[in-house]
C-alpha positions as CSV (number, residue, x, y, z in Angstrom):
1,M,-25.5,19.6,-94.5
2,S,-28.7,21.7,-95.5
3,D,-30.5,20.7,-92.4
4,E,-28.0,21.8,-89.2
5,I,-28.1,20.1,-86.0
6,K,-29.0,22.2,-83.3
7,T,-30.4,20.2,-80.5
8,L,-30.4,16.7,-79.3
9,D,-33.7,16.0,-80.8
10,D,-32.4,16.7,-83.8
11,L,-29.5,14.5,-83.4
12,N,-31.5,11.6,-82.5
13,T,-34.0,12.3,-85.8
14,V,-30.7,12.0,-87.6
15,V,-29.0,8.9,-86.1
16,E,-32.4,6.8,-86.3
17,G,-32.4,6.9,-89.9
18,V,-28.9,5.8,-90.0
19,A,-28.3,1.7,-90.2
20,E,-26.7,0.8,-86.4
21,V,-22.6,0.7,-87.2
22,E,-21.1,-2.4,-87.4
23,T,-19.6,-3.7,-84.1
24,A,-16.3,-5.4,-84.2
25,A,-17.1,-9.0,-85.2
26,P,-16.0,-11.7,-82.9
27,R,-12.3,-13.1,-84.4
28,E,-12.0,-16.2,-86.0
29,P,-9.8,-18.8,-85.1
30,V,-7.1,-18.8,-87.7
31,R,-6.3,-23.0,-88.7
32,D,-4.6,-24.8,-91.3
33,E,-5.9,-28.1,-92.8
34,L,-4.0,-29.9,-89.9
35,G,-5.6,-28.2,-87.1
36,R,-2.3,-25.9,-86.3
37,S,-2.0,-22.2,-86.1
38,Y,1.2,-21.0,-87.2
39,A,3.0,-17.7,-86.0
40,T,6.3,-15.4,-86.0
41,G,8.1,-14.2,-83.0
42,K,10.8,-12.2,-83.0
43,R,13.2,-10.9,-79.9
44,K,16.5,-9.4,-80.2
45,D,18.1,-10.6,-83.7
46,A,16.1,-13.9,-83.2
47,V,13.5,-15.2,-85.3
48,A,11.0,-18.1,-84.4
49,R,8.4,-19.5,-86.5
50,V,6.0,-21.5,-84.3
51,W,3.0,-24.3,-84.9
52,I,0.8,-24.8,-82.1
53,K,-1.8,-28.1,-82.4
54,P,-4.0,-29.9,-79.6
55,G,-1.8,-32.6,-77.9
56,S,-0.4,-33.1,-74.6
57,G,2.1,-30.5,-73.9
58,K,5.0,-31.3,-75.9
59,V,7.8,-28.6,-77.2
60,T,9.9,-29.4,-79.9
61,V,12.6,-26.1,-80.7
62,N,14.9,-27.2,-84.3
63,G,13.8,-30.5,-83.9
64,K,15.1,-31.2,-80.4
65,E,13.1,-31.5,-76.8
66,Q,12.5,-28.0,-75.1
67,N,15.0,-29.4,-72.1
68,V,17.8,-30.5,-74.3
69,Y,17.6,-27.2,-76.6
70,F,17.4,-24.7,-73.2
71,A,19.0,-26.3,-71.1
72,R,18.6,-23.3,-68.7
73,P,15.3,-23.8,-65.9
74,V,14.8,-19.7,-66.4
75,L,14.6,-20.5,-70.5
76,Q,12.3,-23.3,-70.0
77,M,10.1,-21.2,-67.4
78,I,9.8,-18.3,-70.6
79,L,8.3,-20.9,-72.7
80,A,5.9,-21.9,-70.4
81,Q,4.4,-18.5,-69.5
82,P,1.8,-17.9,-72.3
83,F,0.1,-21.8,-71.3
84,Q,0.1,-20.4,-67.3
85,V,-1.3,-16.9,-68.5
86,A,-4.0,-18.2,-70.7
87,G,-4.6,-21.3,-68.2
88,V,-4.0,-24.3,-71.1
89,E,-0.7,-25.8,-69.7
90,G,-0.3,-29.1,-71.1
91,E,-3.0,-28.9,-74.0
92,F,-1.1,-28.0,-76.8
93,D,2.0,-29.2,-78.5
94,V,4.4,-26.9,-80.1
95,V,6.7,-27.3,-83.0
96,A,9.4,-24.2,-83.5
97,T,12.3,-23.6,-85.7
98,V,14.4,-20.6,-84.4
99,K,17.3,-18.8,-86.3
100,G,19.3,-15.8,-85.1
101,G,20.5,-14.2,-82.0
102,G,21.7,-16.0,-78.6
103,L,19.9,-18.5,-76.4
104,S,17.8,-15.6,-74.5
105,G,16.6,-14.0,-77.5
106,Q,15.6,-17.0,-79.2
107,A,13.7,-18.4,-76.1
108,G,12.0,-14.8,-76.1
109,A,11.3,-15.2,-79.7
110,V,9.5,-18.6,-79.1
111,K,7.4,-16.9,-76.5
112,H,6.2,-14.2,-78.7
113,G,5.6,-17.0,-81.2
114,I,3.9,-19.1,-78.8
115,S,1.6,-16.4,-77.7
116,K,0.6,-15.1,-81.1
117,A,-0.4,-18.5,-81.9
118,L,-2.4,-19.2,-79.1
119,Q,-3.9,-16.2,-79.9
120,L,-4.7,-17.4,-83.5
121,Y,-5.9,-20.4,-82.4
122,E,-8.2,-19.7,-79.4
123,P,-9.2,-15.8,-79.8
124,S,-10.4,-16.0,-76.5
125,L,-7.4,-16.3,-75.0
126,R,-6.6,-12.7,-76.4
127,G,-7.4,-10.7,-73.6
128,A,-5.0,-12.3,-71.0
129,L,-2.2,-12.8,-73.6
130,K,-2.6,-8.8,-74.1
131,A,-2.7,-7.7,-70.4
132,A,0.0,-10.0,-69.7
133,G,2.0,-8.3,-72.6
134,F,2.9,-11.2,-74.4
135,L,1.6,-9.9,-77.8
136,T,3.7,-7.4,-78.5
137,R,7.0,-7.4,-80.0
138,D,10.0,-6.4,-77.6
139,S,11.3,-3.7,-79.5
140,R,14.9,-3.4,-77.6
141,V,17.8,-4.3,-79.8
142,V,21.6,-3.7,-79.8
143,E,22.6,-0.1,-80.1
144,R,25.1,0.4,-83.1
145,K,28.6,1.3,-82.6
146,K,29.8,4.9,-83.5
147,F,33.2,5.9,-85.4
148,G,35.7,7.5,-83.0
149,K,34.3,5.4,-80.1
150,A,35.2,2.2,-78.6
151,K,31.7,0.9,-78.3
152,A,28.6,2.5,-79.2
153,R,28.8,4.6,-75.9
154,K,32.0,3.8,-74.3
155,S,34.9,6.4,-75.3
156,F,38.5,6.0,-75.9
157,Q,40.6,7.2,-72.7
158,F,40.7,11.1,-72.8
159,S,44.6,12.3,-72.8
160,K,45.4,15.8,-72.3
161,R,48.6,15.4,-73.4
């Protein structure tokens, strides 16, 4: 730089010449030709593929109704959380296919997928979903078993003699 900036006035003259820095453009909704949004949710070993579209609030998981696939009320509550936080209960139909893991992990994966798909369908919901922590993938997975141990950390009983 040949002309050094030593005062605030010098800085202002330099900044005036620079075009206004482009601010982050508002996010555009991401929808397919059928008006659906798609997202992948993950939790433990479970992976869920989730499509949402405007509807009556019907949730289908692996071709079954939500209350048939996730029989425990706690798991059904987990699936409802993103809609409650976003304030759009009963406005979207969900079709999800989920593989791997157990029921609890699958419910978490579907919840993660619903949250991501909602945010893609209606970008204005992103703030509420992010504040609730639903867009973050829960990275906790089972620790691997080590050799010479009974489980990941449990040792065999120690014998002095």
